[in-house]
N, C-alpha and C positions, 0 to 999 in steps of 0.2 A: 881637181876640186878647186873651186874658186872661193875667194874670200870677199867679205863685205866690210867696208870701212865706215865706222860711225864716229862723227865728230873728230875725224882725223886722228883718233887715238886708238880705238879698239877695233880689232879685226875679228869677225865672226865667221866660222866656216859655213859655206853655203852648200846645201844638199840639193842636187839637181832633181827636177820633177820627173824626168824620164831617163831611163837607163837602157842601154842596148838598143832594141828596136823601138825606142820611144814609148815603152810601157810605163804606166804610172806606177810610181814607187809607193804602193799601198800594201798593207799586211795581207798575207795569203788567205787567212781566215775570212776577212771581209770580202775579198774577191769571190771566194767560194759561196759565201752567203748571198751575194748579189746574183750569181749564176743560178743558185737553187731557187731564189725568189722569182727569177725570170721564168724558170721552168714551171713553177707552181702557178704563176699567173697565166701562163699559156694553157696549162691543163684545165684551170678553172674556166677560162674563156671557152675552150672547146666543149667542156661539160655543159655550160650554160647554153651554148648553141644547140647541142643535141637535145636538151630538155625543152627548149623553146620550139624546136622543130617537131617534137612529139606531142605537144599540147594542141591537138586539133580536135574540133568539135565533132567531126564525123566518127570518131571512136567513142565519144561519149553518147551521142545520139544515134545509137545503132538501130537498124531497122528490125526491131523485135517487139513482141507483145509484152507489155508490162501490166500486171493485174491492176484493175480499177483505173486504168488510163484509156484515153481515147486513141484512135488510130486513123490515119489518113488512107490506109490501104483499102479499107472496106467502105462500101457506099454509105452505110449507116453510121460510120465514124465510131463504132464501138470496138474496143480491143477484145473484150471478153465475148466470145461467140455464143449464141444461144444453143442449147442442146437440141440435137436432131430428134424429131418426134418419133415415138415408138422405138427408142433405143435404150438399152440397159448396159451399164458398165459390166465388164467381165467379173464374174464371181458374185454379182448382186442380183441375179434374176430371181432366186428364191421362189421358183414355181411351186414347190411343195410347201405350202404355208404351214401345214401341221408340223413338218420337220423343223421349221424355224420359229414357230410360235407356241406349239404345244396345245393349241385349241382349234376346234372346227366349228362351223356354223351349224347349229342344231335345227331341228324341224320347226321350232317355235321362233326362229329368227334370232336367237341369242347364241353367244359363244359358249361352248362347253368343252370340258376336258374328256379325254378318252383313256381307257385302261389298255393301251396298245402301243407297242414300240413301232417306229417307222421302219425298222429293219430287224432281222432275226437276232435273238439273244443268244449268240454263240458263246463258247467259253472264252474266246479271245475278247469279246465285248465285255463280259463280266470281269475278266482279269484287268482290263483297262479301267473299268469303272471302280474296281477295288483300289487300284493304285491311285487314281485321282481322288477318290473318297478319303483315303488315308492321308493324302497331302493337304487337302483343303477343308474337309468336313470334320475330321476327328478332333481338332482343337476345341470345338464346341460340343459336337454330338458324341464324341468318344468312338473308339473302334467298334463297339457293338451298337452304336446309335441310340443309347439311352438318354442322351441329352446332358450328360454329366462329364463333359470333357475337362481337360486340364485347366483351361482358363475359366470355366464355369466354377470349378472347385476353388478358384482363387478370387471369386467375387464378381465375375461377369454375369450378366443376365442369363438365367437358365435357358438352354436351347430346347427345341422340340424333341420329345421322345419319339423317335421314329418307329418304336415297337408297340405303342399303345393302340387302342382300338380305333381312335380317330384317324391316325395316320395310315394304319393298315387298310382302312376303308376307302382311302382316297385313290383316285386313278393314277396311273404311273406318270401321265403327262403333268400332273400337279407338281411333282418334284422338279420337272424340267422348267415349268413356269416360274416357280419360286427361285430357282437358281439363276434364271435369266433376269428377273426383276427385283429380287430381294423381298424381304418382308420383316417388319418390325426392326429389331436390333440386328438382323442378319442383312448384310449388304448383298448386292447382286454379284454374281461371279461370271458375268458374260464376257469380261475381258480375260479372265484367267482360264476359262473353259470354253472350248469350241462347242458348237451345237452337237457334234458327234460325241464329245466327251460328256456333255450334260446328259444326253440320253443314256450313255454308258453308266454314269453314276446313278441315274434313276433306275436302271435295270439292276444294278448291284444293291441298291436300297431295298428293292423288292426281294432279292435273294437273301439279303441280310435279315429281313423281317421273317422270312420262312425259316431261316436257321435258328433264330432266337425263339421262335414259337414252336419249334419241332418237338415231337415227343417220340417215345420208343415205338409207337404205332406207325410213325412215318418212316421207320427204317425198313428197307426192303428185306424180305425173308432171306435168311441166311447171311446177311451182312453183320459184321461185328462192330460194335460201338466201342471205341477206345478213348481213353482219357487224353486230354491235351498234353499233360505232362509227359506221358509215355511217348507220344509222337515227337515232342520236342527233344527228348533224350535220344531217340533213334536218329534224328536228323542232326545231332551234334550240337544242339543249342543248350545253353545253361539250364539247369533243372529248376529255375524259378517259375517256369510256365505253369500256371494253375488255371482251372476253370474260371471264367469271368464271374465277377461279383459286382453288385451294384453298390457303389460308394455312397456314404451318407454325407451329403454336402449341405444339409439344411442350415448348419451353423455358420456357413460362410456365404450363403446366397445373399446378394445385395438387394434383390427384388423377389417378391413371391413368385412361385411358379405360375405360369399361364395355363389356365384350365381350358380355354377355348381359343382356337386359332383365328376365328373370324373368317373372312373371305379374302385372303391374299391374292392379288392379281385376278380378281373375279373368279376365283376357283372355289369349289364346294368345300365347306369346312367339315362336314360330316356326311354320313349316308342319308340323312334326312333332307339335305339341301343339295341335290345333285346338279341343279341347273344354275347357270350364270345369268345375272339380271342386267347385263350391259349390252346394248346392241352391237352387232358385229361391225367391224370396220373394213373387213376384206372378205372375199369369197374363199372358202376353204376348197381344197382339191376334191375332186369327185370321189376319190377313194384314197385313204391313207396308205402309203407304201410301207 
């Protein structure tokens, strides 16, 4: 160690700048910090180089069709191509217009409904119609279709009584049309029910009307008529099952009951107006299936 003389009086020890292999005498922590900073700077530079090399416009401007934009690929410079003439998308042919609309073109040139299903009314169809009816229709029309469902008894506008003379006189496709387009306070159920389900519900409504208007004379000879309560007990259900009764909801009805349905969806309102008075917009099939 060398000494340094100041004013010929004081000697101060001198610390050498390099030890051993001339390494700088600096704290270890500072040296490590410098090494780590160098590595971080190198990594940052490499990352920046990779990012810059990836920012190429050929990945942004890919050769693809973008809606509502032009295209240099086609001669007319239109990205959206026109539809091919006389082609129909899969599942949208709808060749049987009665199945999808519920109306046919009458002899007088007007559309009219028919009291006919587009397919046989099997027990499977009726069971499906009952299940869909109980899900979507009973809140307003009730399980027996008298128009006094639970929400009607709580102030909603009274629904149509499917068992009155007006509704029983309407053709079966009338119910399909109303379910498709809605009427009055009733919204349409085209999104909730497929065309097959709408026809199944219409078939079940007709069966429901027959059951509610049945009499002992309609029972086949030798058949036994049993109470609903007895049938429920045998099936293991609680004994609360009783014959249906018509609730009195007059005191909670927000609006007076509708006495005339009018012409929903160009459909006949009663037996005296069986024809529709709006010109047809499409040609009906030669024969309803």
